[in-house]
C-alpha positions as CSV (number, residue, x, y, z in Angstrom):
1,M,0.0,-0.1,0.0
2,Q,1.3,3.4,-0.9
3,Y,0.8,6.2,1.3
4,I,1.0,10.0,0.3
5,I,1.2,12.8,2.8
6,P,2.0,16.7,2.9
7,D,5.5,17.6,3.9
8,Y,4.1,19.2,7.1
9,Y,2.2,16.2,8.1
10,K,4.7,15.0,10.9
11,E,4.7,18.8,12.4
12,F,1.2,17.9,13.7
13,H,0.7,17.0,17.6
14,C,-2.4,17.4,19.4
15,I,-2.4,20.2,22.0
16,A,-5.2,18.9,23.8
17,D,-6.7,21.1,26.7
18,K,-4.7,23.9,25.4
19,C,-6.7,24.0,22.0
20,E,-8.9,27.1,21.6
21,E,-11.6,25.0,19.9
22,T,-11.8,21.2,21.0
23,C,-12.6,18.6,18.5
24,C,-14.8,16.7,21.1
25,S,-17.9,19.2,20.9
26,G,-19.9,20.6,18.1
27,W,-20.5,17.7,16.0
28,Q,-21.6,13.8,16.7
29,I,-18.6,11.6,16.9
30,M,-19.4,8.2,15.1
31,I,-18.0,5.1,16.4
32,D,-16.6,2.2,14.1
33,R,-17.9,-1.3,14.5
34,R,-14.6,-2.8,16.0
35,S,-14.7,-0.3,18.6
36,L,-18.3,-0.6,19.5
37,K,-17.7,-4.4,19.9
38,K,-14.8,-3.7,22.1
39,Y,-16.6,-1.3,24.3
40,K,-19.6,-3.8,24.6
41,H,-17.2,-6.5,25.8
42,T,-14.8,-4.4,28.2
43,K,-14.5,-5.8,31.5
44,D,-12.8,-2.8,33.1
45,S,-14.4,-1.1,36.0
46,Y,-15.0,1.8,34.0
47,K,-17.4,-0.2,31.8
48,R,-20.7,1.2,33.4
49,E,-19.8,4.7,32.7
50,L,-18.7,3.8,29.3
51,I,-22.0,2.1,28.1
52,R,-23.8,5.2,29.5
53,G,-22.0,7.4,27.4
54,I,-22.6,5.4,24.0
55,D,-25.7,5.5,21.7
56,F,-25.4,2.2,20.3
57,K,-28.6,2.6,18.0
58,Q,-26.7,5.5,16.4
59,S,-23.2,4.1,16.7
60,A,-22.1,7.3,18.4
61,F,-20.9,9.1,21.6
62,R,-23.7,10.7,23.4
63,Q,-23.3,14.5,23.8
64,R,-23.9,16.8,26.9
65,D,-24.9,20.6,26.8
66,E,-23.5,22.4,23.9
67,K,-23.0,19.5,22.0
68,R,-20.0,18.4,24.0
69,C,-19.1,14.7,24.0
70,F,-20.2,12.7,26.9
71,F,-16.6,12.0,28.0
72,L,-15.2,15.4,27.4
73,N,-14.5,16.8,31.1
74,E,-14.4,20.3,32.4
75,R,-10.7,20.6,31.6
76,N,-11.4,19.8,28.0
77,L,-9.6,16.3,28.4
78,C,-11.1,13.1,27.5
79,D,-12.4,10.8,30.5
80,L,-12.4,7.7,28.2
81,Y,-8.7,8.2,27.3
82,S,-7.7,9.0,30.9
83,N,-9.4,5.7,32.0
84,L,-9.0,3.3,29.4
85,G,-5.7,4.5,27.7
86,K,-4.9,5.6,23.9
87,D,-5.9,2.2,22.6
88,A,-9.5,2.5,23.8
89,L,-10.2,5.5,21.4
90,C,-12.5,4.9,18.3
91,R,-11.3,5.3,14.8
92,T,-12.6,8.8,14.5
93,C,-10.9,9.9,17.6
94,R,-7.6,8.2,16.8
95,L,-7.3,9.5,13.4
96,Y,-8.6,13.0,13.5
97,P,-7.4,15.5,12.1
98,R,-6.1,13.1,9.6
99,H,-8.2,12.8,6.6
100,I,-7.8,9.8,4.4
101,E,-8.9,9.6,0.8
102,E,-8.9,6.0,-0.4
103,F,-7.9,4.9,-3.8
104,E,-6.9,1.2,-5.2
105,G,-3.4,0.9,-3.8
106,V,-3.2,4.3,-2.4
107,H,-4.0,6.2,0.7
108,E,-3.8,9.8,0.6
109,I,-3.8,11.4,4.0
110,T,-4.1,15.2,5.0
111,L,-4.5,17.2,7.9
112,S,-7.9,18.7,8.0
113,V,-7.9,22.4,8.6
114,S,-11.2,22.0,10.9
115,C,-8.5,21.4,13.5
116,P,-7.0,24.8,15.0
117,E,-3.5,23.4,15.2
118,A,-3.6,21.9,11.7
119,A,-5.1,25.3,10.4
120,R,-2.1,27.2,12.2
121,I,0.5,24.9,10.8
122,L,-0.8,25.3,7.2
123,L,-1.2,29.0,7.5
124,S,2.2,29.5,8.8
125,K,4.1,27.5,6.3
126,K,6.1,29.9,3.8
127,E,7.6,27.4,1.3
128,P,5.6,25.7,-1.1
129,V,4.0,22.5,0.0
130,S,5.4,19.1,-1.3
131,F,4.2,15.7,-0.8
132,L,5.9,12.7,0.5
133,T,5.4,9.0,-0.4
134,Y,6.2,5.9,1.4
135,E,4.9,2.0,1.1
136,K,3.6,-0.3,3.8
137,P,2.6,-3.9,3.3
138,G,-1.0,-4.7,2.3
139,E,-3.3,-4.0,-0.6
140,E,-7.0,-3.2,-1.2
141,E,-9.0,-3.8,-4.4
142,Y,-11.7,-1.7,-5.7
143,E,-14.5,-3.2,-7.9
144,E,-15.3,-0.1,-10.0
145,F,-11.9,1.8,-10.1
146,D,-10.6,3.0,-13.4
147,P,-6.7,3.1,-12.9
148,F,-6.4,4.8,-16.4
149,L,-8.5,7.7,-15.3
150,Y,-6.7,7.7,-11.9
151,S,-3.2,8.1,-13.5
152,L,-4.6,10.9,-15.5
153,L,-5.7,12.7,-12.7
154,L,-2.5,12.3,-11.0
155,D,-1.0,13.9,-14.0
156,C,-3.4,16.7,-13.9
157,R,-2.9,17.3,-10.3
158,E,0.9,17.2,-10.5
159,E,0.5,20.2,-13.1
160,M,-1.7,21.8,-11.0
161,Y,0.7,21.7,-8.1
162,R,3.4,23.0,-10.3
163,I,1.3,26.0,-11.5
164,L,0.2,26.8,-7.9
165,R,4.0,27.0,-6.6
166,D,4.9,29.2,-9.5
167,R,5.3,32.4,-7.2
168,S,6.0,34.2,-10.4
169,L,2.5,34.4,-11.4
170,S,-0.3,36.3,-9.6
171,I,-2.5,34.0,-7.6
172,W,-5.3,35.0,-10.0
173,T,-3.4,33.8,-13.0
174,R,-2.5,30.4,-11.1
175,T,-6.3,30.1,-10.3
176,V,-7.2,30.7,-13.9
177,L,-4.7,28.2,-15.1
178,I,-5.9,25.3,-13.0
179,L,-9.6,25.9,-13.7
180,G,-8.8,26.2,-17.3
181,M,-6.9,22.9,-17.4
182,S,-9.4,21.1,-15.6
183,H,-12.2,22.5,-17.7
184,D,-10.3,21.5,-20.9
185,V,-9.8,18.0,-19.4
186,Q,-13.4,17.6,-18.5
187,I,-14.5,18.3,-22.2
188,R,-12.2,15.5,-23.4
189,I,-13.5,13.1,-20.9
190,N,-17.1,14.0,-21.7
191,Q,-16.5,13.2,-25.1
192,G,-14.6,9.9,-24.6
193,N,-11.3,11.3,-25.7
194,M,-9.1,10.7,-22.6
195,F,-6.0,10.2,-24.7
196,D,-5.9,13.8,-25.7
197,C,-5.8,14.8,-22.0
198,Q,-2.2,14.4,-21.8
199,N,-2.0,17.0,-24.7
200,V,-4.1,19.4,-22.6
201,I,-1.8,19.0,-19.8
202,E,1.2,19.8,-22.0
203,R,-0.4,22.9,-23.3
204,Y,-0.9,24.3,-20.0
205,Q,3.0,24.1,-19.7
206,C,3.5,26.5,-22.6
207,P,4.0,30.3,-22.1
208,G,1.1,30.9,-24.1
209,A,-1.3,29.3,-21.6
210,V,0.2,31.9,-19.0
211,K,-0.4,34.6,-21.4
212,K,-3.9,33.8,-22.2
213,A,-4.6,33.2,-18.5
214,S,-3.0,36.7,-17.3
215,S,-5.3,38.5,-19.8
216,I,-8.5,37.3,-17.9
217,L,-9.4,39.8,-15.5
218,F,-11.9,39.7,-12.7
219,R,-15.3,41.1,-14.1
220,R,-18.7,41.9,-12.5
221,E,-20.1,38.5,-13.7
222,M,-17.5,36.7,-11.3
223,F,-18.3,39.3,-8.6
224,S,-22.0,38.2,-9.0
225,F,-20.9,34.6,-9.1
226,Q,-19.0,34.8,-5.8
227,R,-22.0,36.3,-4.1
228,K,-24.2,33.8,-5.3
229,M,-22.0,31.1,-4.0
230,L,-21.6,32.8,-0.7
231,R,-25.5,32.8,-0.3
232,K,-25.7,29.3,-1.3
233,L,-23.9,28.2,1.8
234,H,-27.2,29.4,3.8
235,S,-29.0,26.4,2.1
236,L,-26.5,23.8,3.8
237,E,-26.8,22.1,7.1
238,V,-25.8,24.4,10.2
239,L,-23.4,22.8,12.5
240,N,-22.7,26.0,14.6
241,E,-25.7,28.2,15.5
242,N,-23.5,31.4,14.9
243,W,-22.5,30.3,11.5
244,P,-25.4,32.0,9.4
245,D,-24.7,35.4,11.2
246,L,-21.1,35.1,10.0
247,L,-22.2,34.8,6.5
248,Y,-24.8,37.5,6.6
249,E,-22.2,39.9,7.9
250,T,-19.8,38.8,5.3
251,E,-22.0,39.6,2.5
252,A,-23.4,43.0,4.1
253,I,-19.5,44.2,4.5
254,L,-18.4,43.0,1.0
255,Y,-21.3,42.8,-1.5
256,M,-23.4,45.8,-0.8
257,K,-21.4,48.4,-2.2
258,G,-20.8,46.9,-5.8
259,S,-17.8,45.3,-7.4
260,D,-15.5,48.3,-7.7
261,F,-15.6,48.6,-3.9
262,Y,-15.1,44.9,-3.4
263,K,-12.2,44.9,-6.0
264,E,-10.5,48.0,-4.1
265,C,-10.7,46.1,-0.8
266,C,-9.1,43.1,-2.3
267,L,-6.1,44.9,-3.8
268,R,-5.5,46.6,-0.3
269,F,-5.9,43.4,1.7
270,M,-3.8,41.2,-0.8
271,D,-0.4,41.4,0.8
272,D,2.4,38.8,0.2
273,T,1.5,36.8,3.4
274,V,-2.2,36.5,2.1
275,V,-1.1,35.5,-1.2
276,I,1.1,32.5,0.2
277,Q,-1.9,31.5,2.5
278,L,-4.3,31.3,-0.6
279,E,-1.6,29.2,-2.4
280,Q,-1.5,26.6,0.5
281,L,-5.4,26.5,0.7
282,L,-5.6,25.9,-3.0
283,V,-3.0,23.2,-2.7
284,Y,-4.8,21.7,0.3
285,F,-8.1,21.6,-1.3
286,I,-6.8,20.3,-4.7
287,S,-4.9,17.5,-2.8
288,T,-7.9,16.5,-0.6
289,Y,-10.5,16.3,-3.2
290,F,-9.5,16.5,-6.9
291,C,-8.5,12.8,-7.3
292,G,-12.0,12.0,-6.1
293,A,-13.2,12.5,-9.5
294,V,-12.0,8.9,-10.4
295,Y,-15.4,7.7,-8.8
296,D,-17.8,10.1,-10.3
297,G,-15.9,11.7,-13.5
298,E,-16.4,15.4,-12.3
299,V,-12.9,16.7,-12.9
300,F,-13.9,20.2,-13.2
301,S,-16.3,20.3,-10.3
302,K,-13.5,19.2,-8.1
303,A,-11.2,22.1,-9.2
304,Q,-13.9,24.6,-9.0
305,L,-14.7,23.4,-5.4
306,A,-10.9,24.0,-4.4
307,V,-11.3,27.5,-5.8
308,I,-14.5,28.4,-4.5
309,C,-13.8,27.1,-0.9
310,T,-10.6,29.2,-1.0
311,W,-12.3,32.3,-2.4
312,Q,-15.0,32.2,0.4
313,I,-12.3,31.8,3.0
314,F,-10.8,34.9,1.5
315,D,-14.1,36.6,1.9
316,L,-14.4,35.6,5.4
317,W,-10.9,37.2,6.1
318,L,-11.6,40.2,3.9
319,A,-14.7,41.2,5.8
320,R,-13.4,40.6,9.2
321,S,-10.4,42.9,8.2
322,I,-12.8,45.6,7.0
323,E,-14.9,45.2,10.2
324,N,-11.6,45.7,12.3
325,G,-10.5,49.0,10.4
326,N,-8.5,47.1,7.7
327,N,-6.7,45.0,10.3
328,L,-6.6,41.0,10.8
329,S,-4.4,38.9,13.1
330,E,-3.3,35.5,12.1
331,E,-5.3,34.1,15.0
332,E,-8.3,35.5,13.2
333,K,-7.5,33.9,10.1
334,I,-6.9,30.5,11.6
335,E,-10.2,30.9,13.6
336,L,-12.3,31.7,10.3
337,L,-10.4,29.0,8.6
338,Y,-11.3,26.2,10.9
339,R,-14.8,27.4,11.3
340,Y,-15.3,27.3,7.5
341,S,-13.8,23.9,7.4
342,R,-16.0,22.5,10.3
343,E,-19.3,23.8,8.4
344,I,-18.4,22.5,4.9
345,E,-16.0,19.6,5.4
346,H,-17.4,17.9,8.3
347,S,-20.8,17.1,7.2
348,D,-21.4,14.5,4.4
349,T,-24.7,16.3,3.6
350,N,-22.8,19.6,3.1
351,L,-20.0,18.3,0.9
352,K,-22.5,16.4,-1.1
353,A,-24.4,19.7,-1.6
354,M,-21.2,21.4,-2.5
355,D,-20.4,18.9,-5.2
356,T,-24.2,19.4,-6.6
357,L,-23.6,23.2,-6.6
358,M,-20.3,22.8,-8.2
359,T,-21.8,20.8,-11.0
360,K,-24.9,23.1,-11.5
361,Y,-23.2,26.3,-11.4
362,R,-20.0,27.1,-13.4
363,I,-17.6,30.1,-13.0
364,P,-18.8,32.5,-15.8
365,W,-15.4,33.5,-17.5
366,L,-15.4,29.8,-18.9
367,H,-18.6,30.7,-21.1
């Protein structure tokens, strides 16, 4: 089995009770079958309390007030861990914030930015992200898996990484390039002409592609599209009751005064640090979701998802900066990033809804 991880992966260590936003509250923690069976048959003296804290019908830990896990104590430490040790943790608690995408013979692991510490590591990284590969014994087979399409997606993603790491280009030009390439690849797949996709990838390595992408400017249609996508977030499942208010405030600050005001604010806010952070976010979302197109063929939708999510996080940052008198701390960036990720990435319902939105609505410059 091959494993792929980002180069900052081993920098992560859970900071437990020092974390400003514990991962043990705010959402339901599901329990895998093996752990449920182990919990049922434990003979430890803690068993009675353990059973009290589990909803076996839902295969989940029960919650106390404010959606806090039953086992999360007042010091924000886990009583289950304290009483039964690390091996007693279920798969969800053992892995988080590690997110695994599974392909035939490959597991791709990222650190979810819904975790404040993972978000901090990503946003503080100055150098371009690279990815490390290692092997472990074991193989898995998938009945409906297209190895040719997966190989194509890997090549396409690798070219996207190269583009996104090219800091001689503006972040806007890099964004246009990865969207354009995925769009052109999608057309070939829809036409049943996958063999021409390699030619598409090669064309995006030419100076002419950069020149064309650089000529595409931010227009009013994109401003309207971005506002529409922000509004669409209101139709998703709400995990934190304060989330809708944050969206309304962001729209009111950024979109009520027209596209010229928005563009002016962007230019003022977009310093070198923000540009690097946007690059890291684009790489994060591409690495996490792009190759999932092997299961549904929606190559362009996955690329657009990465771009839209990054733009929306940028909007949250920009609005908070304006609200603060054109000032935004790194801690506020981290907070807004993990809040966004928790709402979008930690609800299967919301991720599916975002996939549907990306298929239904296309960024206007492509037409």
